[in-house]
N, C-alpha and C positions, 0 to 999 in steps of 0.2 A: 592498510588495515582492511579487514573484511567487514565492511559496514553495510551500506544499503545494497551492495551487490550480493551479499550473503542471503541465501534463501531464508525467508521467515520461518519455514519449517525447521531448519537447522537450529535457529536461535531458540525456538520453543523446546526442541529436544535438549539443548544444553541447559536451558532454564529448569526443565523437569529433573534432569540428572543432578543438577546442583541442589535442588530442593530435597532430593533423596539424601544427599550427603549431609545436609543440615538436619533432616529428620532422624537420620541414623547416627547423629552425634559425631560426624566427621569433623576433624579439626583443621583450622586455617584453610578453609576451602577457597580456592582461587580459580578464576577463569582467565586464561591467557588468550588474548585476541592476537593471533599470529600476523606477522608482517607478510605482505604479498610474496616476498622472497621465499617464505616457507609454505606458500600455498600448495605446493606439491605434497606436503605432509597432511595438512588439514587447515581449517579456518580457526579452530579453537582447540586448546588443551584445557581440560578440567582436571584440577589437581586437588586431592584431599588426603588427609592423614588419618590413620586408625591406630588405636593403642595396642591392638593385638591382631593376630591373623584371623581369628574368628570374626571380629568386627569388620575387617577388610573384606572378607568373603561375603558377609551379610550386606554390606554397602553395594558391592558389585552385583550380587544377585538381585537386589531390589531395583537397581538401575535397569538391569536387563528386563526384569518383569514389568516395570512401569512403562518403559519405552515400547515394549512389545504390545502391552495391553492398550495403551492410550494412543499410540501412533502407528502400530504395526511395523515398528522399526526393529531390525535385528542387527546385532553386532557383526561386522564383517569378520572379525577374529577376536579371540579372547586368549590372553596369555597370563601365566603366573598364578592361576587360581589355586593350584595344588600347594604351592609353598605359602602363598598369601602375604608375602612381604612386599610385593609390587604387582598388583593386578592391572592389566592394561586391556581396556575395551575399545576396540577400533570401530567407529561408526563412519569411517571414511572422511566426512566433513568435519568431524570433531573426534577427539580421542580422550578417554577418561583414564586417569592414572590414580589408583588407590594405593597409597604407600603406608608402610609402617613408618613411624616418625623418624627413626634412625636411618632408614633407607632413603627417605626423602631428603634428609639433610646431606647424605652422602652423594647422591646423584644431582641434587640441586638444579632441577629442570628450569626453575625460574631464572637462575643466573645464566644458564646455557642459552636461554631464549631472551637475550637482552633487548632485542628489538620488539618483543611482544608487549602488548599493553595489558597489565594486570588489572583485573576487576574483581571486586567482591560480588557474591551473589546478589546482594541488595543493589549495588551499582548497576549490575547487568540487568536486573529486573526493571529499574528505573529507565534505563536507556531503551529497553525493549518496549516498555509501555509508551514512552514518548514517540518512538518510531511508529507504533501502531496507531496512535492518536493522529499523528501527522498524515499517515496513509489514509485513514478514515476520512479526515477532513478533505483531502485532495480528491478522493472518490466522490464525496458528497458535493463538493464544489463543481466537479466535472459534470455530475448528474444534473445539477441546477442549471448550469450553462447550456447543456444539451437540451433540457426541457424548454428553456426560454427560446432557444434557436428553433426548435421544432414547433413551438407555439406560434412564433412569428411567421414561420413558413406556412403553417396551416391557415393562419388568418389571411395571409396574402393570397393563398390559393382560393379561399372562400370569396374574397373580394373579386378576384379575377373571373370566377365562374358564376357569380351571383346573377340571376336573370333580371333584365331590365323591365320594370313594371310600366303599365300604361301611363300612370301619372308622371313617372320620370321621362317617358318618351314624349309626352305632351309638353312638359316643361322645357325639354330640350328643343322641340320644334318651335315653341313660342319664342325662345331665346335665339332662334336662328341657327342652332347647332345641329349636328348630325345630318348634314346635307339638305336642311330645309331651304326652300327657294328664297333668295334675298329679293327685296323689292327693287324693281327697276325705277328710273326717274319717271317713266310714264305712269307706272302704278302709283308712285307717290303723289303725282299731280292729280290723278283720278281720285285719290283718297281725300283730297282737300275738300272742305265743305263748299257747297255752291255759293257763289257770290263773293268768295274770298278774293281780294285784289292784291296785286303786287304792291308793296310799299315803295313809294318813290324816294329815291335817295336825295 
């Protein structure tokens, strides 16, 4: 099935075209998500019925107008507008079929595409919304992880390049660090207070 591999843009186009069908009172509107076997045809078929040829033409015209205005998308080819009993709008990644009811029953595209997954516009909307939420969360989580990583790297760089203050240098010298000379036995003996005697064992 054409799921996450399908471009989000295509899904938005299909969603908009389906909304037009609903607005223009198309009947029994269905979105067929085609099997990869049919991927040479398209990813989706959008099928709807009209009660007369005038309504069919009105649906097709409005789909073309909305997709062009909102997405700059033009149909690759348009067939059947003159008769109006079956208008086909080919957008390459998806195809719109606007039928008169009797024509739709005769050709029965849904039956011919048995491997396709049929969805109502509402089901399609819900899936698209869930996919967008999932994608948004993934992007947000990735940004947070990246920010944490960058913050840790910046802090490490600051620590590495921080100048040593005089107080820090003095404390290190007193502790015998940083190459400070260690006391030799002779120096330790010289440092003993005068008159100190060795204790007898």
